[in-house]
MDTraj code that builds the backbone (N, CA, C; nanometers):
import mdtraj as md
import numpy as np

residues = "MET LYS ASN ARG LEU ILE CYS CYS PHE VAL PHE CYS CYS THR ALA ALA HIS PHE ALA THR ALA ASP GLY LEU ILE ALA GLU ASP VAL TYR ILE ARG ALA ALA PRO PRO GLY GLN GLN THR THR VAL GLY TYR LEU SER LEU ILE ASN ASP SER ASP ARG ALA CYS THR ILE THR GLY GLY SER SER SER ILE ALA SER ARG LEU GLU ILE HIS GLU HIS GLN HIS SER ASP GLY MET MET LYS MET ARG PRO VAL PRO SER LEU THR VAL PRO ALA GLY GLU THR GLN VAL PHE ARG PRO GLY GLY PHE HIS LEU MET LEU PHE GLY VAL ASP ARG GLN LEU THR PRO GLY GLU SER HIS SER ILE SER LEU THR SER GLU ASP CYS GLY SER VAL ALA MET VAL ALA GLU VAL ARG SER LEU PHE LYS LYS SER ASP PRO ALA PRO LYS MET LYS SER HIS SER MET ASN ASP HIS SER MET GLY LYS HIS GLY MET HIS LYS GLN PRO ALA SER GLY ASP GLN GLN".split()
xyz = np.array([
    [4.6097, 8.6833, -13.7850],
    [4.5169, 8.7943, -13.7191],
    [4.3901, 8.7508, -13.7713],
    [4.3833, 8.7053, -13.9181],
    [4.2339, 8.6617, -13.9507],
    [4.1827, 8.5299, -13.8782],
    [4.2604, 8.4621, -13.8479],
    [4.2250, 8.3240, -13.7992],
    [4.1739, 8.3525, -13.6416],
    [4.2452, 8.4630, -13.5846],
    [4.1830, 8.4941, -13.4327],
    [4.0506, 8.5625, -13.4529],
    [4.0375, 8.6639, -13.5676],
    [3.9081, 8.7184, -13.5906],
    [3.8022, 8.6006, -13.6154],
    [3.8409, 8.5238, -13.6791],
    [3.7264, 8.4119, -13.7263],
    [3.6943, 8.3238, -13.6208],
    [3.7705, 8.2792, -13.5257],
    [3.7722, 8.2185, -13.3710],
    [3.6755, 8.3092, -13.3054],
    [3.7071, 8.4184, -13.2947],
    [3.6457, 8.5351, -13.2093],
    [3.4830, 8.5434, -13.2657],
    [3.4820, 8.5375, -13.4037],
    [3.3382, 8.5366, -13.4410],
    [3.2634, 8.4206, -13.4054],
    [3.3198, 8.3082, -13.4261],
    [3.2543, 8.1735, -13.3860],
    [3.2304, 8.1697, -13.2535],
    [3.3103, 8.1918, -13.1434],
    [3.2708, 8.2025, -13.0090],
    [3.1643, 8.2898, -12.9762],
    [3.1696, 8.3971, -13.0265],
    [3.0565, 8.5034, -13.0134],
    [2.9272, 8.4687, -13.0679],
    [2.9191, 8.3813, -13.1731],
    [2.7932, 8.3414, -13.2456],
    [2.7564, 8.2322, -13.1492],
    [2.8432, 8.1200, -13.1072],
    [2.7852, 8.0140, -13.0453],
    [2.7525, 8.0537, -12.9047],
    [2.8220, 8.1681, -12.8407],
    [2.7695, 8.2014, -12.7131],
    [2.6425, 8.2276, -12.6736],
    [2.5608, 8.2849, -12.7965],
    [2.4077, 8.3119, -12.7837],
    [2.3334, 8.2079, -12.7495],
    [2.4084, 8.0804, -12.7941],
    [2.3077, 7.9720, -12.7953],
    [2.3034, 7.8798, -12.6496],
    [2.4148, 7.9253, -12.5757],
    [2.4556, 7.8366, -12.4479],
    [2.5356, 7.9236, -12.3644],
    [2.5203, 7.8802, -12.2363],
    [2.6190, 7.9479, -12.1328],
    [2.6484, 7.8512, -12.0347],
    [2.7403, 7.8713, -11.9712],
    [2.8090, 7.7851, -11.8847],
    [2.8368, 7.8251, -11.7355],
    [2.8174, 7.7502, -11.6332],
    [2.8489, 7.7999, -11.5006],
    [2.9174, 7.6885, -11.4413],
    [2.9387, 7.6699, -11.3170],
    [3.0080, 7.5604, -11.2548],
    [2.9336, 7.4293, -11.2718],
    [2.9448, 7.3862, -11.3997],
    [2.8607, 7.2527, -11.4236],
    [2.7355, 7.2778, -11.5045],
    [2.6935, 7.3735, -11.4998],
    [2.5461, 7.3985, -11.5789],
    [2.5624, 7.4512, -11.7197],
    [2.5143, 7.4088, -11.8174],
    [2.5191, 7.4418, -11.9322],
    [2.3486, 7.4746, -12.0043],
    [2.3267, 7.5888, -12.0516],
    [2.2088, 7.6068, -12.0994],
    [2.1950, 7.6097, -12.2305],
    [2.1079, 7.5576, -12.3178],
    [2.0922, 7.5412, -12.4548],
    [1.9457, 7.5737, -12.4889],
    [1.9316, 7.6188, -12.6263],
    [1.8187, 7.6660, -12.6885],
    [1.7350, 7.7629, -12.5952],
    [1.7828, 7.8814, -12.5458],
    [1.7108, 7.9788, -12.4678],
    [1.6132, 8.0551, -12.5525],
    [1.5078, 8.0600, -12.5202],
    [1.4330, 8.1717, -12.6024],
    [1.3263, 8.2204, -12.4948],
    [1.2561, 8.3396, -12.5116],
    [1.1416, 8.3629, -12.4607],
    [1.0236, 8.4080, -12.5782],
    [0.9105, 8.4194, -12.5275],
    [0.8037, 8.4440, -12.6171],
    [0.7749, 8.6015, -12.6248],
    [0.7635, 8.6264, -12.7245],
    [0.6926, 8.7784, -12.7894],
    [0.5668, 8.7711, -12.7011],
    [0.5231, 8.8594, -12.6598],
    [0.3601, 8.8742, -12.5921],
    [0.2930, 8.9958, -12.6580],
    [0.1507, 8.9545, -12.6518],
    [0.0722, 9.0305, -12.7197],
    [0.0997, 9.2017, -12.6758],
    [0.0517, 9.3136, -12.7348],
    [0.1167, 9.4515, -12.6791],
    [0.0157, 9.4681, -12.5493],
    [0.0907, 9.5309, -12.4831],
    [0.0498, 9.5661, -12.3626],
    [0.0626, 9.4435, -12.2448],
    [0.0869, 9.3328, -12.2697],
    [0.1272, 9.2104, -12.1956],
    [0.2721, 9.2353, -12.1192],
    [0.2634, 9.2525, -11.9687],
    [0.3749, 9.2708, -11.9139],
    [0.4352, 9.1307, -11.8590],
    [0.3903, 8.9958, -11.9090],
    [0.4460, 8.8864, -11.8561],
    [0.4713, 8.8111, -11.9728],
    [0.5820, 8.7413, -11.9773],
    [0.5963, 8.6448, -12.0733],
    [0.6707, 8.5184, -12.0172],
    [0.6942, 8.4312, -12.1004],
    [0.7593, 8.2950, -12.0558],
    [0.8824, 8.2626, -12.1268],
    [0.9680, 8.2007, -12.0651],
    [1.0790, 8.1428, -12.1115],
    [1.1113, 7.9800, -12.1166],
    [1.1933, 7.9559, -12.2109],
    [1.2220, 7.8092, -12.2211],
    [1.3556, 7.7850, -12.2514],
    [1.4098, 7.6601, -12.2005],
    [1.5437, 7.6177, -12.2389],
    [1.5630, 7.4787, -12.1819],
    [1.6862, 7.4129, -12.2306],
    [1.7404, 7.2984, -12.1717],
    [1.8400, 7.3154, -12.0802],
    [1.8408, 7.2650, -11.9479],
    [1.9553, 7.3066, -11.8690],
    [2.0090, 7.1803, -11.8362],
    [2.1429, 7.1615, -11.8663],
    [2.2352, 7.0470, -11.8664],
    [2.3262, 7.0626, -11.7506],
    [2.3013, 6.9544, -11.6556],
    [2.4010, 6.9594, -11.5324],
    [2.5236, 6.8644, -11.5770],
    [2.6361, 6.9232, -11.6108],
    [2.7518, 6.8222, -11.6581],
    [2.8398, 6.8198, -11.5563],
    [2.7966, 6.8265, -11.4316],
    [2.8935, 6.7956, -11.2934],
    [2.8540, 6.6868, -11.2459],
    [2.9230, 6.6432, -11.1301],
    [2.9176, 6.5441, -11.0695],
    [2.8480, 6.5544, -10.9419],
    [2.7645, 6.6577, -10.9187],
    [2.6822, 6.6948, -10.7984],
    [2.5493, 6.7592, -10.8560],
    [2.4407, 6.7315, -10.7693],
    [2.3161, 6.7917, -10.8119],
    [2.3306, 6.9696, -10.7905],
    [2.2629, 7.0210, -10.8901],
    [2.2753, 7.1703, -10.8789],
    [2.1185, 7.2044, -10.8737],
    [2.1015, 7.2838, -10.7542],
    [1.9606, 7.3455, -10.7063],
    [1.9284, 7.5050, -10.7750],
    [1.8584, 7.5153, -10.8497],
    [1.8162, 7.6542, -10.9170],
    [1.7223, 7.7017, -10.8063],
    [1.7466, 7.8177, -10.7748],
    [1.6813, 7.8811, -10.6678],
    [1.6292, 8.0427, -10.7279],
    [1.6482, 8.0771, -10.8392],
    [1.5923, 8.1858, -10.9135],
    [1.6733, 8.2604, -11.0019],
    [1.6482, 8.3681, -11.0176],
    [1.7275, 8.4399, -11.1562],
    [1.6596, 8.5836, -11.1680],
    [1.7066, 8.6275, -11.2965],
    [1.6792, 8.7544, -11.3354],
    [1.6735, 8.7916, -11.4761],
    [1.6171, 8.8883, -11.5195],
    [1.6283, 8.9112, -11.6519],
    [1.6606, 9.0840, -11.6872],
    [1.7062, 9.1198, -11.7881],
    [1.7445, 9.2384, -11.8057],
    [1.6217, 9.3271, -11.8513],
    [1.4869, 9.2520, -11.8945],
    [1.3747, 9.3220, -11.9092],
    [1.2629, 9.3043, -11.8399],
    [1.2561, 9.2433, -11.7315],
    [1.1569, 9.1976, -11.6469],
    [1.1986, 9.2310, -11.4805],
    [1.1117, 9.2958, -11.4216],
    [1.1210, 9.3062, -11.2745],
    [1.1243, 9.2072, -11.1765],
    [1.0949, 9.0819, -11.2229],
    [1.1011, 8.9174, -11.1577],
    [1.1071, 8.8147, -11.2500],
    [1.1579, 8.7188, -11.2208],
    [1.1823, 8.5920, -11.2817],
    [1.1518, 8.4741, -11.1866],
    [1.0460, 8.3972, -11.2227],
    [1.0206, 8.2909, -11.1251],
    [1.0097, 8.1547, -11.2109],
    [1.0479, 8.0337, -11.1414],
    [1.0312, 7.8989, -11.2075],
    [0.8821, 7.8605, -11.1622],
    [0.8142, 7.8158, -11.2660],
    [0.6906, 7.7683, -11.2668],
    [0.6784, 7.6516, -11.3218],
    [0.5847, 7.5703, -11.2846],
    [0.5303, 7.4289, -11.3102],
    [0.3945, 7.4179, -11.3373],
    [0.3619, 7.3606, -11.4733],
    [0.2189, 7.3135, -11.4997],
    [0.1936, 7.2050, -11.4168],
    [0.0761, 7.1823, -11.3538],
    [0.0404, 7.0548, -11.2868],
    [-0.1055, 7.0203, -11.3294],
    [-0.1465, 6.9101, -11.3221],
    [-0.2669, 6.8419, -11.3264],
    [-0.3492, 6.8508, -11.1967],
    [-0.4540, 6.9306, -11.1660],
    [-0.4968, 6.9186, -11.0360],
    [-0.6594, 6.9278, -11.0684],
    [-0.7310, 6.8268, -11.0013],
    [-0.8953, 6.8040, -10.9983],
    [-0.9383, 6.8386, -11.1536],
    [-0.8803, 6.7631, -11.2318],
    [-0.9091, 6.7747, -11.3791],
    [-0.8552, 6.8831, -11.4421],
    [-0.7971, 7.0056, -11.3973],
    [-0.7520, 7.1180, -11.4520],
    [-0.6025, 7.1207, -11.4731],
    [-0.5617, 7.2140, -11.5751],
    [-0.4199, 7.2252, -11.5578],
    [-0.4029, 7.3617, -11.4715],
    [-0.3055, 7.3553, -11.3858],
    [-0.2771, 7.4796, -11.3135],
    [-0.1287, 7.5063, -11.3018],
    [-0.0804, 7.6281, -11.3177],
    [0.0432, 7.6862, -11.2994],
    [0.0935, 7.7234, -11.1632],
    [0.1808, 7.6930, -11.1124],
    [0.2223, 7.7011, -10.9965],
    [0.3662, 7.7468, -10.9799],
    [0.4204, 7.8428, -10.9238],
    [0.5541, 7.8780, -10.8764],
    [0.6377, 7.7711, -10.8059],
    [0.7547, 7.7583, -10.8157],
    [0.8358, 7.6489, -10.7506],
    [0.9415, 7.7098, -10.6780],
    [0.9773, 7.7059, -10.5490],
    [1.0926, 7.7984, -10.4973],
    [1.2197, 7.7533, -10.5444],
    [1.2354, 7.6110, -10.5729],
    [1.3544, 7.5817, -10.6291],
    [1.3527, 7.4570, -10.7083],
    [1.4392, 7.4394, -10.8012],
    [1.4565, 7.3231, -10.8764],
    [1.5790, 7.2364, -10.8933],
    [1.5839, 7.1277, -10.8483],
    [1.7079, 7.0259, -10.8593],
    [1.7382, 6.9532, -11.0069],
    [1.8512, 7.0014, -11.0442],
    [1.8814, 6.9212, -11.1576],
    [1.9859, 6.8133, -11.1284],
    [1.9726, 6.6833, -11.0991],
    [2.0644, 6.6035, -11.0693],
    [2.1814, 6.5818, -11.1528],
    [2.2822, 6.5249, -11.1145],
    [2.4346, 6.5329, -11.1819],
    [2.4070, 6.4334, -11.2968],
    [2.4493, 6.4873, -11.4156],
    [2.4560, 6.4172, -11.5360],
    [2.3190, 6.4290, -11.6013],
    [2.2180, 6.5037, -11.5603],
    [2.0970, 6.5248, -11.6099],
    [2.0569, 6.6387, -11.6752],
    [1.9479, 6.6497, -11.7510],
    [1.8894, 6.7513, -11.8293],
    [1.7550, 6.7941, -11.7809],
    [1.7441, 6.9012, -11.7619],
    [1.5959, 6.9676, -11.7207],
    [1.5638, 7.0501, -11.8341],
    [1.4611, 6.9946, -11.8872],
    [1.3996, 7.0673, -12.0068],
    [1.2957, 7.1579, -11.9749],
    [1.2800, 7.3006, -11.9762],
    [1.1756, 7.3664, -11.9616],
    [1.1111, 7.4005, -12.0834],
    [0.9747, 7.3485, -12.0851],
    [0.9163, 7.3582, -12.2033],
    [0.7770, 7.3752, -12.1905],
    [0.6829, 7.4240, -12.2990],
    [0.5297, 7.4258, -12.2821],
    [0.4552, 7.3241, -12.2127],
    [0.3863, 7.3408, -12.1048],
    [0.3092, 7.2069, -12.0424],
    [0.3974, 7.1743, -11.9299],
    [0.5098, 7.2002, -11.8895],
    [0.5900, 7.1660, -11.7821],
    [0.6620, 7.2720, -11.7028],
    [0.7972, 7.2597, -11.6803],
    [0.8596, 7.3585, -11.6109],
    [0.8763, 7.4714, -11.7323],
    [0.8911, 7.6004, -11.6539],
    [0.9231, 7.7118, -11.7580],
    [0.9429, 7.8275, -11.6664],
    [1.0145, 7.9301, -11.7347],
    [1.0273, 8.0461, -11.6568],
    [0.9352, 8.1731, -11.6771],
    [0.8849, 8.2401, -11.5790],
    [0.7783, 8.3242, -11.5967],
    [0.8628, 8.4609, -11.5618],
    [0.8663, 8.5393, -11.6589],
    [0.9045, 8.7053, -11.6494],
    [0.8034, 8.7976, -11.6108],
    [0.7915, 8.8573, -11.5198],
    [0.6974, 8.9441, -11.4744],
    [0.7402, 9.1044, -11.4854],
    [0.6480, 9.1859, -11.4974],
    [0.7056, 9.3408, -11.5263],
    [0.7817, 9.3573, -11.6363],
    [0.7572, 9.2921, -11.7556],
    [0.8483, 9.3114, -11.8667],
    [0.8377, 9.4651, -11.9154],
    [0.9310, 9.5180, -11.9498],
    [0.9469, 9.6580, -11.9546],
    [0.9181, 9.7353, -12.0876],
    [0.9013, 9.6456, -12.1875],
    [0.9029, 9.6858, -12.3268],
    [0.8266, 9.5605, -12.4136],
    [0.8003, 9.6019, -12.5312],
    [0.7296, 9.5266, -12.6328],
    [0.8294, 9.4583, -12.6805],
    [0.8141, 9.3039, -12.6947],
    [0.9325, 9.2181, -12.7366],
    [0.8954, 9.1871, -12.8891],
    [0.9987, 9.1933, -12.9599],
    [0.9985, 9.1580, -13.0957],
    [1.0747, 9.0466, -13.1471],
    [1.0018, 8.9513, -13.2161],
    [1.0675, 8.8199, -13.2559],
    [1.2088, 8.8499, -13.3223],
    [1.3040, 8.7850, -13.2778],
    [1.4488, 8.8129, -13.3403],
    [1.5346, 8.8751, -13.2509],
    [1.4938, 8.9594, -13.1689],
    [1.5767, 9.0301, -13.0518],
    [1.6261, 8.9337, -12.9765],
    [1.7272, 8.9628, -12.8934],
    [1.7866, 8.8931, -12.7944],
    [1.8000, 8.9740, -12.6588],
    [1.7647, 8.9132, -12.5473],
    [1.7746, 8.9631, -12.4004],
    [1.8340, 8.8667, -12.3111],
    [1.9008, 8.9317, -12.2133],
    [1.9996, 8.8469, -12.1047],
    [1.8969, 8.7925, -12.0096],
    [1.9354, 8.6642, -11.9554],
    [1.8555, 8.6018, -11.8514],
    [1.9782, 8.5441, -11.7668],
    [1.9421, 8.5327, -11.6374],
    [2.0469, 8.4620, -11.5531],
    [1.9921, 8.3577, -11.4459],
    [2.0167, 8.2635, -11.4459],
    [1.9597, 8.1636, -11.3366],
    [2.0648, 8.1509, -11.2196],
    [2.0295, 8.1619, -11.0939],
    [2.1041, 8.1416, -10.9870],
    [2.1003, 7.9925, -10.9184],
    [2.2079, 7.9184, -10.8679],
    [2.1760, 7.8096, -10.7902],
    [2.2419, 7.8131, -10.6809],
    [2.2035, 7.7124, -10.5823],
    [2.2821, 7.7187, -10.4367],
    [2.4341, 7.6720, -10.4541],
    [2.4507, 7.5908, -10.5488],
    [2.5728, 7.5030, -10.5176],
    [2.6455, 7.5093, -10.6686],
    [2.5888, 7.5616, -10.7594],
    [2.6544, 7.5475, -10.8951],
    [2.6942, 7.6857, -10.9543],
    [2.6916, 7.8034, -10.8973],
    [2.6832, 7.9053, -10.9226],
    [2.5778, 7.9787, -11.0269],
    [2.6099, 8.0868, -11.1013],
    [2.5174, 8.1440, -11.1977],
    [2.5159, 8.1081, -11.3446],
    [2.4263, 8.1061, -11.4219],
    [2.4431, 8.0662, -11.5451],
    [2.3651, 8.1962, -11.6230],
    [2.4662, 8.2943, -11.6944],
    [2.4164, 8.3909, -11.7477],
    [2.3853, 8.3518, -11.9088],
    [2.2853, 8.3790, -11.9571],
    [2.2625, 8.3587, -12.1148],
    [2.2110, 8.4408, -12.1729],
    [2.1642, 8.4574, -12.3158],
    [2.1124, 8.5267, -12.4209],
    [1.9858, 8.4540, -12.4509],
    [1.8773, 8.4936, -12.4478],
    [1.7428, 8.4502, -12.5042],
    [1.6957, 8.5211, -12.6052],
    [1.6628, 8.4357, -12.7218],
    [1.6121, 8.5036, -12.8348],
    [1.4595, 8.5032, -12.8212],
    [1.4138, 8.6130, -12.8777],
    [1.2748, 8.6135, -12.8671],
    [1.2034, 8.5715, -12.9821],
    [1.0808, 8.4688, -12.9525],
    [1.0342, 8.4052, -13.0528],
    [0.8798, 8.4322, -13.0639],
    [0.8394, 8.4092, -13.1873],
    [0.6949, 8.4411, -13.1919],
    [0.5884, 8.3495, -13.0940],
    [0.4880, 8.4370, -13.0616],
    [0.3949, 8.3720, -12.9696],
    [0.2983, 8.2832, -13.0723],
    [0.2790, 8.3133, -13.1917],
    [0.1908, 8.2473, -13.2805],
    [0.2565, 8.1560, -13.3762],
    [0.3903, 8.1673, -13.3954],
    [0.4396, 8.0747, -13.5029],
    [0.5271, 7.9699, -13.4026],
    [0.5116, 7.8368, -13.4756],
    [0.5675, 7.7258, -13.4092],
    [0.7104, 7.7482, -13.4342],
    [0.7817, 7.7301, -13.3164],
    [0.9546, 7.7630, -13.3127],
    [1.0269, 7.6219, -13.3400],
    [1.1255, 7.6077, -13.4090],
    [1.1877, 7.4973, -13.4103],
    [1.3085, 7.5164, -13.3288],
    [1.3567, 7.4131, -13.2488],
    [1.4715, 7.4141, -13.1888],
    [1.5962, 7.4576, -13.2286],
    [1.7019, 7.5199, -13.1666],
    [1.8071, 7.5713, -13.2079],
    [1.8989, 7.4387, -13.2490],
    [1.9787, 7.4727, -13.3684],
    [2.0431, 7.3613, -13.4043],
    [2.1542, 7.3138, -13.2801],
    [2.1629, 7.1919, -13.2679],
    [2.2648, 7.1417, -13.1643],
    [2.4182, 7.1716, -13.2073],
    [2.4831, 7.2242, -13.0970],
    [2.6123, 7.2457, -13.1183],
    [2.7082, 7.1295, -13.0866],
    [2.8115, 7.0944, -13.1665],
    [2.9030, 6.9587, -13.1323],
    [2.9829, 6.9876, -12.9967],
    [3.0114, 7.0972, -12.9850],
    [3.1120, 7.1264, -12.8349],
    [3.0358, 7.2584, -12.7723],
    [3.0361, 7.2482, -12.6501],
    [2.9606, 7.3433, -12.5827],
    [3.0500, 7.4673, -12.5156],
    [3.1862, 7.4238, -12.5340],
    [3.2801, 7.5303, -12.4725],
    [3.4039, 7.4809, -12.5063],
    [3.5307, 7.5298, -12.4504],
    [3.6595, 7.5023, -12.4637],
    [3.6667, 7.3428, -12.4092],
    [3.5748, 7.3268, -12.3165],
    [3.5825, 7.1906, -12.2457],
    [3.5320, 7.0889, -12.3447],
    [3.5849, 6.9716, -12.3815],
    [3.5044, 6.8760, -12.4720],
    [3.4156, 6.8055, -12.4319],
    [3.2816, 6.8393, -12.4447],
    [3.1672, 6.7559, -12.4147],
    [3.1261, 6.6501, -12.5124],
    [3.1942, 6.6582, -12.6566],
    [3.1448, 6.5653, -12.7409],
    [3.1180, 6.4300, -12.7133],
    [3.2179, 6.3663, -12.6245],
    [3.2215, 6.2295, -12.5919],
    [3.1749, 6.2198, -12.4435],
    [3.1164, 6.3221, -12.3686],
    [3.0695, 6.3065, -12.2392],
    [2.9562, 6.2633, -12.2177],
    [2.8856, 6.2757, -12.1194],
    [2.7647, 6.2495, -12.0950],
    [2.6373, 6.2678, -12.1678],
    [2.6652, 6.3619, -12.2676],
    [2.5379, 6.4132, -12.3361],
    [2.4543, 6.3017, -12.4044],
    [2.5171, 6.2114, -12.4193],
    [2.4104, 6.0991, -12.4813],
    [2.3121, 6.0341, -12.4135],
    [2.3264, 6.0482, -12.2689],
    [2.2323, 6.0114, -12.1802],
    [2.1313, 6.0958, -12.1205],
    [2.1204, 6.2349, -12.1829],
    [2.0382, 6.3546, -12.1242],
    [1.9045, 6.3035, -12.2132],
    [1.8031, 6.3261, -12.1333],
    [1.6710, 6.3456, -12.1846],
    [1.6303, 6.4499, -12.2947],
    [1.5972, 6.3993, -12.4060],
    [1.5614, 6.5171, -12.5043],
    [1.4212, 6.5385, -12.5154],
    [1.3623, 6.6631, -12.5253],
    [1.2235, 6.6733, -12.5771],
    [1.1882, 6.5978, -12.6806],
    [1.0703, 6.5652, -12.6977],
    [1.0001, 6.4729, -12.8296],
    [0.9793, 6.6070, -12.9180],
    [0.9876, 6.5435, -13.0440],
    [1.0078, 6.6495, -13.1508],
    [0.8911, 6.7569, -13.1704],
    [0.7862, 6.7273, -13.1169],
    [0.6493, 6.8202, -13.0882],
    [0.6393, 6.9010, -12.9737],
    [0.7284, 6.8765, -12.8976],
    [0.7307, 6.9468, -12.7382],
    [0.7460, 7.1049, -12.7589],
    [0.8234, 7.1532, -12.8529],
    [0.8603, 7.3072, -12.8471],
    [0.7417, 7.3691, -12.9033],
    [0.7062, 7.4708, -12.8559],
    [0.6061, 7.5446, -12.9234],
    [0.6441, 7.6711, -12.9681],
])
top = md.Topology()
chain = top.add_chain()
for i, resn in enumerate(residues, 1):
    res = top.add_residue(resn, chain, resSeq=i)
    for name in ("N", "CA", "C"):
        top.add_atom(name, md.element.get_by_symbol(name[0]), res)
traj = md.Trajectory(xyz[None], top)
């Protein structure tokens, strides 16, 4: 009985750091706390496609926002501009990092003040790889966040010797 409780506790604790769908794994999922009165915030994560086919993300939702969109920062005419993208394809065996200055999630119509340390649900939908449900930690807008510690195994499937060594990883200064 004690061993089952320990296993259940370990599974529940690690589930907050990643989620899986049909070949998609989300890691280091977080959203930014916003200044008081702000109803828009941003979300970041690493989305790993551990399948043998491309997965196209077409949208998503959140328990705290009326709308979630995928956005990208782009240089245009010497200026940084943020643009929504209707879909984002993650090739088979690759990782798409959502980070400041690149692709990210925009949450609109946030219905409450977000406090660092809280957790809220986010879901991403794909055309061909199912949905990915995850729990995002709220991190401070002003304090530099450290990436979450990497897990040795993502789920009951053994990924430790899989394709993860080939995933593109963000540079150490990329997280904000």
